[in-house]
Biopython code that builds the backbone (N, CA, C, O; Angstrom):
import numpy as np
from Bio.PDB.StructureBuilder import StructureBuilder

atoms = [
    (1, "MET", "N", (-12.174, -11.565, -17.644)),
    (1, "MET", "CA", (-11.269, -10.642, -18.295)),
    (1, "MET", "C", (-10.102, -11.415, -18.890)),
    (1, "MET", "O", (-9.825, -12.557, -18.524)),
    (2, "THR", "N", (-9.437, -10.757, -19.810)),
    (2, "THR", "CA", (-8.222, -11.283, -20.411)),
    (2, "THR", "C", (-7.070, -10.359, -20.043)),
    (2, "THR", "O", (-7.189, -9.139, -20.151)),
    (3, "LEU", "N", (-5.961, -10.938, -19.611)),
    (3, "LEU", "CA", (-4.740, -10.185, -19.355)),
    (3, "LEU", "C", (-3.958, -10.156, -20.652)),
    (3, "LEU", "O", (-3.638, -11.206, -21.209)),
    (4, "ARG", "N", (-3.646, -8.956, -21.143)),
    (4, "ARG", "CA", (-2.931, -8.807, -22.401)),
    (4, "ARG", "C", (-1.626, -8.065, -22.166)),
    (4, "ARG", "O", (-1.574, -7.129, -21.368)),
    (5, "ALA", "N", (-0.573, -8.479, -22.858)),
    (5, "ALA", "CA", (0.716, -7.781, -22.833)),
    (5, "ALA", "C", (0.748, -6.839, -24.022)),
    (5, "ALA", "O", (0.547, -7.260, -25.162)),
    (6, "ILE", "N", (1.002, -5.563, -23.757)),
    (6, "ILE", "CA", (1.050, -4.571, -24.829)),
    (6, "ILE", "C", (2.410, -4.669, -25.513)),
    (6, "ILE", "O", (3.444, -4.725, -24.846)),
    (7, "ASN", "N", (2.407, -4.690, -26.850)),
    (7, "ASN", "CA", (3.618, -4.973, -27.631)),
    (7, "ASN", "C", (4.464, -3.765, -28.015)),
    (7, "ASN", "O", (5.598, -3.931, -28.462)),
    (8, "SER", "N", (3.943, -2.565, -27.852)),
    (8, "SER", "CA", (4.712, -1.367, -28.210)),
    (8, "SER", "C", (4.211, -0.192, -27.380)),
    (8, "SER", "O", (3.150, -0.287, -26.763)),
    (9, "PRO", "N", (4.953, 0.912, -27.352)),
    (9, "PRO", "CA", (4.504, 2.059, -26.554)),
    (9, "PRO", "C", (3.129, 2.561, -27.006)),
    (9, "PRO", "O", (2.806, 2.537, -28.193)),
    (10, "TRP", "N", (2.348, 3.005, -26.062)),
    (10, "TRP", "CA", (1.032, 3.559, -26.342)),
    (10, "TRP", "C", (1.222, 5.056, -26.495)),
    (10, "TRP", "O", (1.573, 5.727, -25.525)),
    (11, "PRO", "N", (1.002, 5.600, -27.680)),
    (11, "PRO", "CA", (1.296, 7.016, -27.905)),
    (11, "PRO", "C", (0.349, 7.947, -27.146)),
    (11, "PRO", "O", (-0.861, 7.728, -27.096)),
    (12, "VAL", "N", (0.927, 8.977, -26.566)),
    (12, "VAL", "CA", (0.146, 10.048, -25.950)),
    (12, "VAL", "C", (0.337, 11.256, -26.858)),
    (12, "VAL", "O", (1.445, 11.775, -26.987)),
    (13, "PHE", "N", (-0.741, 11.697, -27.481)),
    (13, "PHE", "CA", (-0.650, 12.802, -28.420)),
    (13, "PHE", "C", (-0.824, 14.122, -27.694)),
    (13, "PHE", "O", (-1.648, 14.246, -26.788)),
    (14, "SER", "N", (-0.049, 15.091, -28.097)),
    (14, "SER", "CA", (-0.152, 16.408, -27.468)),
    (14, "SER", "C", (-1.395, 17.115, -27.988)),
    (14, "SER", "O", (-2.031, 16.670, -28.945)),
    (15, "GLY", "N", (-1.718, 18.193, -27.356)),
    (15, "GLY", "CA", (-2.889, 18.957, -27.757)),
    (15, "GLY", "C", (-3.727, 19.286, -26.552)),
    (15, "GLY", "O", (-3.341, 18.995, -25.420)),
    (16, "PRO", "N", (-4.872, 19.892, -26.788)),
    (16, "PRO", "CA", (-5.688, 20.357, -25.665)),
    (16, "PRO", "C", (-6.200, 19.220, -24.786)),
    (16, "PRO", "O", (-6.457, 19.433, -23.601)),
    (17, "GLU", "N", (-6.350, 18.039, -25.332)),
    (17, "GLU", "CA", (-6.888, 16.941, -24.536)),
    (17, "GLU", "C", (-5.794, 16.068, -23.950)),
    (17, "GLU", "O", (-6.038, 15.377, -22.961)),
    (18, "HIS", "N", (-4.621, 16.073, -24.513)),
    (18, "HIS", "CA", (-3.430, 15.379, -24.009)),
    (18, "HIS", "C", (-3.788, 14.079, -23.270)),
    (18, "HIS", "O", (-3.612, 13.977, -22.056)),
    (19, "ARG", "N", (-4.281, 13.114, -24.003)),
    (19, "ARG", "CA", (-4.730, 11.885, -23.375)),
    (19, "ARG", "C", (-4.510, 10.684, -24.280)),
    (19, "ARG", "O", (-4.140, 10.823, -25.446)),
    (20, "LEU", "N", (-4.741, 9.522, -23.730)),
    (20, "LEU", "CA", (-4.671, 8.278, -24.491)),
    (20, "LEU", "C", (-6.041, 8.015, -25.110)),
    (20, "LEU", "O", (-7.074, 8.311, -24.509)),
    (21, "TRP", "N", (-6.034, 7.464, -26.300)),
    (21, "TRP", "CA", (-7.281, 7.121, -26.969)),
    (21, "TRP", "C", (-7.290, 5.631, -27.274)),
    (21, "TRP", "O", (-6.273, 5.073, -27.687)),
    (22, "TRP", "N", (-8.440, 4.981, -27.071)),
    (22, "TRP", "CA", (-8.547, 3.563, -27.384)),
    (22, "TRP", "C", (-8.254, 3.290, -28.854)),
    (22, "TRP", "O", (-7.706, 2.244, -29.202)),
    (23, "LYS", "N", (-8.620, 4.235, -29.709)),
    (23, "LYS", "CA", (-8.398, 4.012, -31.142)),
    (23, "LYS", "C", (-6.911, 3.922, -31.482)),
    (23, "LYS", "O", (-6.552, 3.410, -32.543)),
    (24, "ASP", "N", (-6.044, 4.413, -30.597)),
    (24, "ASP", "CA", (-4.602, 4.368, -30.821)),
    (24, "ASP", "C", (-3.912, 3.257, -30.025)),
    (24, "ASP", "O", (-2.685, 3.204, -29.956)),
    (25, "CYS", "N", (-4.703, 2.384, -29.435)),
    (25, "CYS", "CA", (-4.146, 1.298, -28.629)),
    (25, "CYS", "C", (-3.222, 0.429, -29.479)),
    (25, "CYS", "O", (-3.617, -0.016, -30.557)),
    (26, "PRO", "N", (-2.000, 0.181, -29.010)),
    (26, "PRO", "CA", (-1.088, -0.661, -29.777)),
    (26, "PRO", "C", (-1.534, -2.120, -29.751)),
    (26, "PRO", "O", (-2.402, -2.509, -28.969)),
    (27, "LEU", "N", (-0.932, -2.901, -30.607)),
    (27, "LEU", "CA", (-1.226, -4.333, -30.631)),
    (27, "LEU", "C", (-0.818, -4.955, -29.309)),
    (27, "LEU", "O", (0.090, -4.476, -28.630)),
    (28, "SER", "N", (-1.503, -6.027, -28.959)),
    (28, "SER", "CA", (-1.202, -6.729, -27.724)),
    (28, "SER", "C", (-1.472, -8.208, -27.937)),
    (28, "SER", "O", (-2.107, -8.607, -28.914)),
    (29, "GLU", "N", (-0.980, -9.013, -27.005)),
    (29, "GLU", "CA", (-1.242, -10.445, -27.107)),
    (29, "GLU", "C", (-1.811, -10.957, -25.796)),
    (29, "GLU", "O", (-1.413, -10.516, -24.718)),
    (30, "ALA", "N", (-2.737, -11.884, -25.899)),
    (30, "ALA", "CA", (-3.364, -12.454, -24.710)),
    (30, "ALA", "C", (-2.344, -13.305, -23.965)),
    (30, "ALA", "O", (-1.707, -14.180, -24.552)),
    (31, "VAL", "N", (-2.193, -13.046, -22.676)),
    (31, "VAL", "CA", (-1.289, -13.808, -21.829)),
    (31, "VAL", "C", (-2.085, -14.826, -21.018)),
    (31, "VAL", "O", (-1.685, -15.983, -20.885)),
    (32, "ARG", "N", (-3.213, -14.380, -20.480)),
    (32, "ARG", "CA", (-4.109, -15.265, -19.723)),
    (32, "ARG", "C", (-5.541, -14.867, -20.024)),
    (32, "ARG", "O", (-5.869, -13.682, -20.080)),
    (33, "THR", "N", (-6.385, -15.859, -20.217)),
    (33, "THR", "CA", (-7.799, -15.599, -20.451)),
    (33, "THR", "C", (-8.610, -16.143, -19.273)),
    (33, "THR", "O", (-8.100, -16.887, -18.435)),
    (34, "ASN", "N", (-9.851, -15.761, -19.236)),
    (34, "ASN", "CA", (-10.772, -16.229, -18.197)),
    (34, "ASN", "C", (-10.251, -15.976, -16.788)),
    (34, "ASN", "O", (-10.280, -16.864, -15.936)),
    (35, "LEU", "N", (-9.771, -14.746, -16.550)),
    (35, "LEU", "CA", (-9.356, -14.386, -15.200)),
    (35, "LEU", "C", (-10.568, -14.453, -14.284)),
    (35, "LEU", "O", (-11.694, -14.244, -14.737)),
    (36, "PRO", "N", (-10.361, -14.738, -13.015)),
    (36, "PRO", "CA", (-11.516, -14.788, -12.113)),
    (36, "PRO", "C", (-12.179, -13.423, -12.003)),
    (36, "PRO", "O", (-11.514, -12.396, -12.138)),
    (37, "PRO", "N", (-13.474, -13.407, -11.762)),
    (37, "PRO", "CA", (-14.155, -12.112, -11.629)),
    (37, "PRO", "C", (-13.683, -11.375, -10.385)),
    (37, "PRO", "O", (-13.301, -12.005, -9.399)),
    (38, "PRO", "N", (-13.705, -10.047, -10.421)),
    (38, "PRO", "CA", (-13.334, -9.283, -9.229)),
    (38, "PRO", "C", (-14.295, -9.565, -8.080)),
    (38, "PRO", "O", (-15.438, -9.972, -8.291)),
    (39, "GLY", "N", (-13.811, -9.341, -6.864)),
    (39, "GLY", "CA", (-14.642, -9.536, -5.678)),
    (39, "GLY", "C", (-15.524, -8.326, -5.427)),
    (39, "GLY", "O", (-15.880, -7.591, -6.348)),
    (40, "GLU", "N", (-15.860, -8.141, -4.187)),
    (40, "GLU", "CA", (-16.700, -7.010, -3.787)),
    (40, "GLU", "C", (-15.994, -5.687, -4.091)),
    (40, "GLU", "O", (-14.764, -5.633, -4.075)),
    (41, "PRO", "N", (-16.742, -4.630, -4.366)),
    (41, "PRO", "CA", (-16.117, -3.323, -4.596)),
    (41, "PRO", "C", (-15.201, -2.930, -3.432)),
    (41, "PRO", "O", (-15.532, -3.129, -2.263)),
    (42, "GLY", "N", (-14.057, -2.374, -3.782)),
    (42, "GLY", "CA", (-13.103, -1.926, -2.780)),
    (42, "GLY", "C", (-12.140, -2.987, -2.293)),
    (42, "GLY", "O", (-11.295, -2.708, -1.443)),
    (43, "THR", "N", (-12.252, -4.207, -2.819)),
    (43, "THR", "CA", (-11.327, -5.264, -2.413)),
    (43, "THR", "C", (-10.225, -5.409, -3.448)),
    (43, "THR", "O", (-10.452, -5.137, -4.627)),
    (44, "PRO", "N", (-9.026, -5.835, -3.031)),
    (44, "PRO", "CA", (-7.922, -5.997, -3.989)),
    (44, "PRO", "C", (-8.241, -7.072, -5.031)),
    (44, "PRO", "O", (-8.952, -8.040, -4.759)),
    (45, "TYR", "N", (-7.697, -6.870, -6.215)),
    (45, "TYR", "CA", (-7.815, -7.864, -7.282)),
    (45, "TYR", "C", (-6.402, -8.298, -7.623)),
    (45, "TYR", "O", (-5.585, -7.481, -8.049)),
    (46, "ARG", "N", (-6.113, -9.547, -7.445)),
    (46, "ARG", "CA", (-4.756, -10.059, -7.632)),
    (46, "ARG", "C", (-4.651, -10.835, -8.948)),
    (46, "ARG", "O", (-5.505, -11.655, -9.285)),
    (47, "ILE", "N", (-3.577, -10.546, -9.670)),
    (47, "ILE", "CA", (-3.301, -11.248, -10.926)),
    (47, "ILE", "C", (-1.846, -11.698, -10.878)),
    (47, "ILE", "O", (-0.952, -10.889, -10.629)),
    (48, "ASP", "N", (-1.611, -12.965, -11.113)),
    (48, "ASP", "CA", (-0.249, -13.497, -11.131)),
    (48, "ASP", "C", (0.354, -13.226, -12.510)),
    (48, "ASP", "O", (-0.092, -13.792, -13.509)),
    (49, "ILE", "N", (1.374, -12.356, -12.563)),
    (49, "ILE", "CA", (2.040, -12.036, -13.832)),
    (49, "ILE", "C", (3.479, -12.545, -13.839)),
    (49, "ILE", "O", (4.329, -12.008, -14.549)),
    (50, "THR", "N", (3.749, -13.583, -13.046)),
    (50, "THR", "CA", (5.108, -14.105, -12.922)),
    (50, "THR", "C", (5.713, -14.470, -14.273)),
    (50, "THR", "O", (6.841, -14.075, -14.566)),
    (51, "SER", "N", (4.989, -15.210, -15.095)),
    (51, "SER", "CA", (5.556, -15.632, -16.382)),
    (51, "SER", "C", (5.810, -14.435, -17.291)),
    (51, "SER", "O", (6.815, -14.399, -18.001)),
    (52, "LEU", "N", (4.925, -13.476, -17.274)),
    (52, "LEU", "CA", (5.103, -12.279, -18.084)),
    (52, "LEU", "C", (6.311, -11.479, -17.588)),
    (52, "LEU", "O", (7.138, -11.040, -18.387)),
    (53, "TYR", "N", (6.408, -11.293, -16.279)),
    (53, "TYR", "CA", (7.540, -10.581, -15.683)),
    (53, "TYR", "C", (8.861, -11.274, -16.028)),
    (53, "TYR", "O", (9.830, -10.614, -16.401)),
    (54, "ASN", "N", (8.899, -12.591, -15.904)),
    (54, "ASN", "CA", (10.123, -13.333, -16.226)),
    (54, "ASN", "C", (10.505, -13.172, -17.693)),
    (54, "ASN", "O", (11.689, -13.119, -18.026)),
    (55, "ASN", "N", (9.516, -13.095, -18.562)),
    (55, "ASN", "CA", (9.779, -12.879, -19.983)),
    (55, "ASN", "C", (10.383, -11.493, -20.217)),
    (55, "ASN", "O", (11.290, -11.341, -21.035)),
    (56, "TRP", "N", (9.883, -10.486, -19.503)),
    (56, "TRP", "CA", (10.446, -9.142, -19.609)),
    (56, "TRP", "C", (11.898, -9.123, -19.124)),
    (56, "TRP", "O", (12.776, -8.575, -19.791)),
    (57, "ILE", "N", (12.139, -9.725, -17.965)),
    (57, "ILE", "CA", (13.480, -9.710, -17.363)),
    (57, "ILE", "C", (14.487, -10.469, -18.216)),
    (57, "ILE", "O", (15.647, -10.068, -18.310)),
    (58, "SER", "N", (14.059, -11.548, -18.832)),
    (58, "SER", "CA", (14.977, -12.354, -19.648)),
    (58, "SER", "C", (15.249, -11.723, -21.012)),
    (58, "SER", "O", (16.107, -12.203, -21.753)),
    (59, "GLY", "N", (14.531, -10.656, -21.350)),
    (59, "GLY", "CA", (14.711, -10.017, -22.649)),
    (59, "GLY", "C", (13.856, -10.627, -23.741)),
    (59, "GLY", "O", (14.022, -10.291, -24.914)),
    (60, "GLY", "N", (12.939, -11.524, -23.378)),
    (60, "GLY", "CA", (12.063, -12.146, -24.363)),
    (60, "GLY", "C", (11.019, -11.198, -24.929)),
    (60, "GLY", "O", (10.471, -11.435, -26.005)),
    (61, "ALA", "N", (10.748, -10.122, -24.198)),
    (61, "ALA", "CA", (9.780, -9.106, -24.641)),
    (61, "ALA", "C", (10.073, -7.820, -23.886)),
    (61, "ALA", "O", (10.664, -7.839, -22.807)),
    (62, "PHE", "N", (9.652, -6.706, -24.466)),
    (62, "PHE", "CA", (9.789, -5.418, -23.793)),
    (62, "PHE", "C", (8.571, -5.174, -22.910)),
    (62, "PHE", "O", (7.463, -5.601, -23.235)),
    (63, "ASN", "N", (8.782, -4.493, -21.808)),
    (63, "ASN", "CA", (7.695, -4.161, -20.901)),
    (63, "ASN", "C", (7.051, -2.851, -21.347)),
    (63, "ASN", "O", (7.553, -1.766, -21.052)),
    (64, "HIS", "N", (5.935, -2.967, -22.062)),
    (64, "HIS", "CA", (5.150, -1.798, -22.454)),
    (64, "HIS", "C", (3.847, -1.750, -21.675)),
    (64, "HIS", "O", (2.947, -0.971, -21.988)),
    (65, "GLY", "N", (3.761, -2.592, -20.659)),
    (65, "GLY", "CA", (2.589, -2.594, -19.802)),
    (65, "GLY", "C", (1.634, -3.721, -20.111)),
    (65, "GLY", "O", (1.858, -4.552, -20.992)),
    (66, "ILE", "N", (0.561, -3.713, -19.350)),
    (66, "ILE", "CA", (-0.475, -4.723, -19.509)),
    (66, "ILE", "C", (-1.824, -4.040, -19.692)),
    (66, "ILE", "O", (-1.989, -2.857, -19.395)),
    (67, "MET", "N", (-2.767, -4.802, -20.180)),
    (67, "MET", "CA", (-4.127, -4.308, -20.355)),
    (67, "MET", "C", (-5.074, -5.401, -19.873)),
    (67, "MET", "O", (-4.882, -6.579, -20.174)),
    (68, "LEU", "N", (-6.084, -5.003, -19.134)),
    (68, "LEU", "CA", (-7.147, -5.922, -18.749)),
    (68, "LEU", "C", (-8.319, -5.661, -19.677)),
    (68, "LEU", "O", (-8.891, -4.572, -19.690)),
    (69, "GLU", "N", (-8.665, -6.673, -20.450)),
    (69, "GLU", "CA", (-9.708, -6.527, -21.469)),
    (69, "GLU", "C", (-10.934, -7.338, -21.077)),
    (69, "GLU", "O", (-10.812, -8.517, -20.747)),
    (70, "PRO", "N", (-12.111, -6.728, -21.107)),
    (70, "PRO", "CA", (-13.318, -7.508, -20.791)),
    (70, "PRO", "C", (-13.558, -8.571, -21.859)),
    (70, "PRO", "O", (-13.331, -8.334, -23.046)),
    (71, "GLU", "N", (-14.013, -9.727, -21.435)),
    (71, "GLU", "CA", (-14.325, -10.793, -22.386)),
    (71, "GLU", "C", (-15.772, -10.698, -22.849)),
    (71, "GLU", "O", (-16.132, -11.248, -23.890)),
    (72, "THR", "N", (-16.599, -10.000, -22.077)),
    (72, "THR", "CA", (-18.001, -9.818, -22.415)),
    (72, "THR", "C", (-18.341, -8.349, -22.273)),
    (72, "THR", "O", (-18.044, -7.737, -21.247)),
    (73, "ILE", "N", (-18.943, -7.794, -23.266)),
    (73, "ILE", "CA", (-19.412, -6.415, -23.209)),
    (73, "ILE", "C", (-20.917, -6.459, -22.971)),
    (73, "ILE", "O", (-21.628, -7.237, -23.607)),
    (74, "GLY", "N", (-21.400, -5.628, -22.059)),
    (74, "GLY", "CA", (-22.827, -5.616, -21.726)),
    (74, "GLY", "C", (-23.694, -5.227, -22.901)),
    (74, "GLY", "O", (-23.242, -4.584, -23.848)),
    (75, "ARG", "N", (-24.927, -5.623, -22.821)),
    (75, "ARG", "CA", (-25.892, -5.292, -23.866)),
    (75, "ARG", "C", (-26.954, -4.369, -23.276)),
    (75, "ARG", "O", (-27.153, -4.345, -22.062)),
    (76, "GLY", "N", (-27.617, -3.628, -24.112)),
    (76, "GLY", "CA", (-28.688, -2.738, -23.657)),
    (76, "GLY", "C", (-28.124, -1.485, -23.011)),
    (76, "GLY", "O", (-27.035, -1.028, -23.359)),
    (77, "THR", "N", (-28.865, -0.941, -22.080)),
    (77, "THR", "CA", (-28.452, 0.321, -21.469)),
    (77, "THR", "C", (-27.475, 0.136, -20.318)),
    (77, "THR", "O", (-26.849, 1.102, -19.879)),
    (78, "HIS", "N", (-27.336, -1.075, -19.829)),
    (78, "HIS", "CA", (-26.435, -1.323, -18.709)),
    (78, "HIS", "C", (-25.287, -2.215, -19.165)),
    (78, "HIS", "O", (-25.486, -3.395, -19.457)),
    (79, "GLY", "N", (-24.097, -1.651, -19.223)),
    (79, "GLY", "CA", (-22.940, -2.420, -19.624)),
    (79, "GLY", "C", (-22.382, -3.227, -18.464)),
    (79, "GLY", "O", (-22.674, -2.955, -17.300)),
    (80, "ILE", "N", (-21.590, -4.204, -18.797)),
    (80, "ILE", "CA", (-20.876, -4.984, -17.795)),
    (80, "ILE", "C", (-19.450, -4.458, -17.804)),
    (80, "ILE", "O", (-18.777, -4.490, -18.834)),
    (81, "PHE", "N", (-18.994, -3.981, -16.669)),
    (81, "PHE", "CA", (-17.656, -3.417, -16.637)),
    (81, "PHE", "C", (-17.063, -3.538, -15.242)),
    (81, "PHE", "O", (-17.781, -3.748, -14.264)),
    (82, "ASN", "N", (-15.759, -3.404, -15.165)),
    (82, "ASN", "CA", (-15.027, -3.364, -13.906)),
    (82, "ASN", "C", (-14.314, -2.025, -13.851)),
    (82, "ASN", "O", (-13.882, -1.504, -14.879)),
    (83, "THR", "N", (-14.193, -1.481, -12.682)),
    (83, "THR", "CA", (-13.514, -0.208, -12.505)),
    (83, "THR", "C", (-12.227, -0.436, -11.732)),
    (83, "THR", "O", (-12.234, -1.048, -10.664)),
    (84, "PHE", "N", (-11.134, 0.055, -12.272)),
    (84, "PHE", "CA", (-9.840, -0.036, -11.610)),
    (84, "PHE", "C", (-9.281, 1.364, -11.461)),
    (84, "PHE", "O", (-9.592, 2.250, -12.258)),
    (85, "HIS", "N", (-8.469, 1.566, -10.456)),
    (85, "HIS", "CA", (-7.828, 2.858, -10.227)),
    (85, "HIS", "C", (-6.491, 2.913, -10.953)),
    (85, "HIS", "O", (-5.893, 1.878, -11.244)),
    (86, "SER", "N", (-6.030, 4.114, -11.241)),
    (86, "SER", "CA", (-4.730, 4.295, -11.881)),
    (86, "SER", "C", (-3.677, 4.596, -10.827)),
    (86, "SER", "O", (-3.980, 4.709, -9.639)),
    (87, "SER", "N", (-2.441, 4.723, -11.277)),
    (87, "SER", "CA", (-1.341, 5.054, -10.372)),
    (87, "SER", "C", (-1.477, 6.482, -9.840)),
    (87, "SER", "O", (-0.729, 6.887, -8.950)),
    (88, "ARG", "N", (-2.415, 7.233, -10.374)),
    (88, "ARG", "CA", (-2.653, 8.606, -9.914)),
    (88, "ARG", "C", (-3.879, 8.711, -9.008)),
    (88, "ARG", "O", (-4.353, 9.813, -8.732)),
    (89, "ALA", "N", (-4.385, 7.586, -8.550)),
    (89, "ALA", "CA", (-5.571, 7.603, -7.684)),
    (89, "ALA", "C", (-5.311, 8.466, -6.457)),
    (89, "ALA", "O", (-4.216, 8.451, -5.894)),
    (90, "TRP", "N", (-6.321, 9.212, -6.052)),
    (90, "TRP", "CA", (-6.185, 10.113, -4.917)),
    (90, "TRP", "C", (-5.792, 9.347, -3.658)),
    (90, "TRP", "O", (-4.895, 9.770, -2.929)),
    (91, "ASN", "N", (-6.454, 8.232, -3.400)),
    (91, "ASN", "CA", (-6.163, 7.419, -2.224)),
    (91, "ASN", "C", (-5.082, 6.398, -2.594)),
    (91, "ASN", "O", (-5.309, 5.534, -3.441)),
    (92, "GLU", "N", (-3.925, 6.495, -1.972)),
    (92, "GLU", "CA", (-2.793, 5.616, -2.302)),
    (92, "GLU", "C", (-3.135, 4.140, -2.142)),
    (92, "GLU", "O", (-2.576, 3.301, -2.849)),
    (93, "VAL", "N", (-4.032, 3.811, -1.238)),
    (93, "VAL", "CA", (-4.419, 2.412, -1.016)),
    (93, "VAL", "C", (-5.020, 1.804, -2.280)),
    (93, "VAL", "O", (-4.900, 0.599, -2.504)),
    (94, "ASN", "N", (-5.664, 2.626, -3.109)),
    (94, "ASN", "CA", (-6.331, 2.139, -4.315)),
    (94, "ASN", "C", (-5.413, 2.049, -5.528)),
    (94, "ASN", "O", (-5.814, 1.513, -6.561)),
    (95, "ARG", "N", (-4.205, 2.555, -5.423)),
    (95, "ARG", "CA", (-3.303, 2.542, -6.573)),
    (95, "ARG", "C", (-2.827, 1.121, -6.853)),
    (95, "ARG", "O", (-2.584, 0.354, -5.921)),
    (96, "PRO", "N", (-2.690, 0.763, -8.134)),
    (96, "PRO", "CA", (-2.170, -0.571, -8.449)),
    (96, "PRO", "C", (-0.726, -0.689, -7.963)),
    (96, "PRO", "O", (0.015, 0.293, -7.922)),
    (97, "ARG", "N", (-0.357, -1.878, -7.608)),
    (97, "ARG", "CA", (1.018, -2.112, -7.169)),
    (97, "ARG", "C", (1.427, -3.526, -7.539)),
    (97, "ARG", "O", (0.596, -4.413, -7.731)),
    (98, "ILE", "N", (2.696, -3.699, -7.631)),
    (98, "ILE", "CA", (3.226, -5.020, -7.908)),
    (98, "ILE", "C", (3.862, -5.534, -6.620)),
    (98, "ILE", "O", (4.626, -4.825, -5.964)),
    (99, "ILE", "N", (3.545, -6.742, -6.278)),
    (99, "ILE", "CA", (4.110, -7.380, -5.095)),
    (99, "ILE", "C", (4.966, -8.538, -5.577)),
    (99, "ILE", "O", (4.479, -9.454, -6.239)),
    (100, "ILE", "N", (6.226, -8.487, -5.242)),
    (100, "ILE", "CA", (7.159, -9.535, -5.661)),
    (100, "ILE", "C", (7.450, -10.436, -4.473)),
    (100, "ILE", "O", (7.952, -9.989, -3.442)),
    (101, "GLU", "N", (7.125, -11.709, -4.635)),
    (101, "GLU", "CA", (7.399, -12.691, -3.598)),
    (101, "GLU", "C", (8.458, -13.651, -4.114)),
    (101, "GLU", "O", (8.369, -14.144, -5.238)),
    (102, "TYR", "N", (9.444, -13.908, -3.296)),
    (102, "TYR", "CA", (10.503, -14.854, -3.686)),
    (102, "TYR", "C", (10.930, -15.679, -2.512)),
    (102, "TYR", "O", (11.810, -16.529, -2.642)),
]
sb = StructureBuilder()
sb.init_structure("model")
sb.init_model(0)
sb.init_chain("A")
sb.init_seg("    ")
for serial, (resi, resn, name, xyz) in enumerate(atoms, 1):
    if name == "N":
        sb.init_residue(resn, " ", resi, " ")
    sb.init_atom(name, np.array(xyz, "f"), 0.0, 1.0, " ", f" {name:<3s}", serial, name[0])
structure = sb.get_structure()
């Protein structure tokens, strides 16, 4: 996967579906490529975003979030994909979190 920094707000359009669409994804820039593959299902996936965080804090860039982009898309009927939970995941243990170590 590639870790990408999103460069502007991702618009959420109102209406009956009230959701984000990939076609409206804002521009982003690759921060790190060739991230290690995720482990077994249900295990944490850790990504070091220290340099990106420091850039946000120093005012070098605005924090509009990050995106994990697959580097390879599956072929045929079976795609290659990773599943991640959102901050609204039913089980709090599965929600993404940031851990700051100093």
